[in-house]
C-alpha positions as CSV (number, residue, x, y, z in Angstrom):
1,M,-61.8,-23.7,-266.0
2,G,-60.6,-25.9,-263.1
3,A,-57.1,-26.3,-261.7
4,D,-54.8,-28.8,-263.2
5,R,-55.1,-32.3,-261.8
6,L,-51.8,-33.2,-260.2
7,G,-50.8,-36.9,-260.0
8,Y,-48.2,-38.7,-257.9
9,A,-46.7,-42.1,-258.7
10,P,-44.4,-43.3,-255.9
11,G,-41.9,-46.1,-256.3
12,V,-38.3,-47.2,-256.0
13,F,-37.9,-47.4,-259.8
14,D,-34.8,-49.6,-259.4
15,L,-33.7,-51.6,-262.4
16,F,-36.2,-49.6,-264.5
17,H,-38.4,-51.9,-266.6
18,V,-41.7,-52.0,-268.6
19,G,-43.8,-52.3,-265.5
20,H,-42.5,-48.9,-264.3
21,L,-43.1,-47.4,-267.7
22,N,-46.7,-48.8,-267.8
23,I,-47.5,-47.2,-264.4
24,L,-46.1,-43.8,-265.5
25,R,-47.9,-43.9,-268.9
26,R,-51.2,-44.9,-267.4
27,A,-50.9,-42.4,-264.6
28,R,-50.1,-39.5,-267.0
29,G,-53.2,-40.4,-268.9
30,Q,-55.3,-39.6,-265.8
31,C,-53.8,-36.3,-264.7
32,D,-52.6,-33.0,-266.2
33,R,-49.2,-33.1,-264.5
34,L,-47.4,-36.2,-263.1
35,I,-44.8,-36.2,-260.4
36,A,-42.9,-39.4,-259.9
37,G,-41.9,-40.0,-256.3
38,I,-38.6,-41.8,-256.0
39,C,-37.5,-43.4,-252.8
40,S,-34.1,-42.2,-251.5
41,D,-31.4,-44.9,-251.1
42,D,-31.8,-44.7,-247.3
43,L,-35.6,-45.2,-247.5
44,V,-35.1,-48.3,-249.8
45,V,-32.7,-49.8,-247.2
46,H,-35.2,-49.1,-244.5
47,L,-38.1,-50.6,-246.5
48,K,-36.4,-53.5,-248.2
49,G,-33.4,-54.3,-246.0
50,R,-31.0,-53.8,-248.9
51,P,-29.9,-50.9,-251.0
52,P,-31.1,-50.4,-254.6
53,V,-28.9,-51.7,-257.4
54,V,-29.1,-48.3,-259.1
55,P,-28.3,-45.3,-256.9
56,L,-30.8,-42.5,-256.5
57,S,-29.0,-40.0,-258.7
58,E,-29.2,-42.4,-261.7
59,R,-32.8,-43.5,-260.9
60,L,-33.8,-39.8,-260.9
61,E,-32.1,-39.2,-264.2
62,I,-33.8,-42.3,-265.8
63,V,-37.3,-41.4,-264.5
64,R,-36.9,-37.7,-265.4
65,S,-36.2,-38.6,-269.0
66,V,-39.5,-40.5,-269.3
67,R,-41.8,-38.3,-271.4
68,Y,-44.8,-39.0,-269.1
69,V,-43.1,-37.5,-266.1
70,D,-43.3,-33.7,-265.5
71,D,-41.3,-33.6,-262.3
72,T,-39.8,-35.9,-259.6
73,F,-39.8,-35.8,-255.8
74,V,-37.3,-37.7,-253.6
75,A,-39.2,-39.5,-250.9
76,T,-37.3,-39.8,-247.7
77,V,-40.3,-41.2,-245.7
78,D,-42.8,-43.9,-246.5
79,D,-45.8,-42.0,-245.2
80,K,-47.6,-41.0,-248.3
81,V,-49.8,-38.5,-246.4
82,E,-46.7,-36.7,-245.2
83,I,-45.5,-36.6,-248.8
84,W,-49.0,-35.2,-249.9
85,K,-48.5,-32.4,-247.4
86,K,-45.4,-31.3,-249.3
87,V,-46.4,-32.1,-252.8
88,G,-50.1,-31.4,-252.8
89,F,-51.2,-34.0,-255.4
90,D,-54.9,-34.7,-256.2
91,V,-54.5,-38.4,-257.2
92,I,-52.0,-41.1,-256.2
93,F,-51.2,-44.1,-258.4
94,K,-50.0,-47.5,-257.4
95,G,-49.8,-51.0,-258.8
96,D,-52.8,-53.3,-257.9
97,D,-50.5,-55.7,-256.1
98,W,-50.9,-53.2,-253.2
99,L,-54.7,-53.2,-253.4
100,G,-56.3,-54.5,-250.3
101,T,-53.1,-54.4,-248.2
102,D,-53.5,-53.0,-244.7
103,V,-51.1,-50.1,-245.4
104,W,-53.0,-49.0,-248.5
105,K,-56.4,-49.4,-246.9
106,S,-55.2,-47.0,-244.3
107,F,-53.9,-44.6,-246.9
108,E,-57.2,-44.8,-248.8
109,I,-59.0,-43.7,-245.6
110,E,-56.6,-40.8,-244.9
111,F,-56.6,-39.6,-248.5
112,A,-60.4,-39.7,-248.7
113,K,-60.5,-37.2,-245.8
114,V,-58.5,-34.7,-247.8
115,G,-60.1,-35.4,-251.2
116,V,-57.2,-37.4,-252.8
117,E,-58.2,-40.2,-255.1
118,V,-56.3,-43.5,-255.0
119,V,-56.0,-45.3,-258.4
120,Y,-54.6,-48.8,-258.8
121,F,-53.2,-50.0,-262.1
122,P,-52.8,-53.6,-263.2
123,H,-49.4,-55.0,-262.0
124,T,-47.1,-56.1,-264.8
125,T,-46.8,-59.8,-263.7
126,H,-44.1,-60.9,-266.2
127,T,-41.4,-58.6,-264.9
128,S,-40.3,-56.8,-261.7
129,S,-37.2,-55.3,-260.2
130,T,-37.2,-58.2,-257.7
131,L,-37.3,-60.7,-260.6
132,L,-34.5,-58.9,-262.4
133,R,-32.4,-58.7,-259.2
134,N,-32.9,-62.5,-258.8
135,V,-31.7,-63.1,-262.4
136,L,-28.7,-60.9,-261.9
137,N,-27.9,-62.8,-258.7
138,L,-28.0,-66.1,-260.6
139,L,-25.7,-64.7,-263.2
140,A,-23.1,-63.5,-260.6
141,P,-20.3,-65.9,-259.7
142,P,-20.6,-67.7,-256.4
143,H,-19.6,-65.5,-253.4
144,N,-16.1,-66.2,-252.3
145,P,-15.2,-64.4,-249.1
146,A,-11.5,-64.6,-250.0
147,A,-12.1,-62.7,-253.3
148,S,-14.8,-60.1,-253.0
149,Y,-16.5,-59.6,-256.4
150,S,-17.7,-56.1,-257.1
151,G,-19.0,-56.7,-260.6
152,Q,-16.3,-54.5,-262.1
153,L,-13.0,-55.4,-263.6
154,A,-10.0,-54.7,-261.3
155,E,-8.0,-51.6,-262.0
156,P,-4.5,-52.3,-263.3
157,L,-2.0,-52.0,-260.5
158,H,0.1,-49.5,-262.4
159,K,-2.8,-47.0,-262.7
160,E,-2.1,-44.4,-260.1
161,G,-5.0,-42.8,-258.3
162,G,-7.5,-45.4,-259.4
163,H,-8.8,-46.0,-255.9
164,E,-9.0,-42.3,-255.2
165,E,-10.8,-41.7,-258.5
166,H,-13.4,-44.4,-257.6
167,M,-13.9,-42.9,-254.1
168,G,-14.3,-39.5,-255.7
169,R,-17.1,-40.8,-257.9
170,Q,-18.9,-42.4,-254.9
171,Q,-18.6,-39.1,-252.9
172,R,-20.0,-37.1,-255.8
173,T,-23.0,-39.4,-255.9
174,V,-23.6,-38.9,-252.2
175,H,-23.1,-35.2,-252.5
176,A,-25.5,-35.0,-255.4
177,E,-28.2,-36.9,-253.5
178,K,-27.8,-34.5,-250.5
179,E,-28.0,-31.5,-252.8
180,M,-31.2,-32.9,-254.4
181,L,-32.8,-33.5,-251.0
182,A,-31.8,-30.0,-249.7
183,A,-33.2,-28.3,-252.8
184,Q,-36.5,-30.1,-252.3
185,E,-37.0,-28.8,-248.8
């Protein structure tokens, strides 16, 4: 009996939607174990020029809860070959909107040298994180520099420690991300 076929499905997985679910479901159908590679917040900023809407710790929790996913990996670099050296997958899955791009043609050549199969799945055209982000931006009130809108209701002035509590939550998220990255190394 041969070794289990390990699959890897990289992505940002921001604003998780049916397109993400489709890729993970199809990927799991073509391997024995599936690892979802989730881009760190810093990598998303580097690649897209803006942070994800949903922070890494929450994106990890969402993707880990999908029954098709056996494990997750936090990607801190965009070089899939470097990630392969750490994860050791046999097949990598991507949406076919990447098929034929210079970046993925290069990955196909490099992966062929080490015996990794590249599989493309049909892109879900009716929804995407970018589309959802654009809709959210349309729903947001116009930007007024005099009154910055955070999307959250203001804390009552009489609530002591509200600002410190909010900062503590943000710091816990950053610490949790650092701990996840350290445990992975």
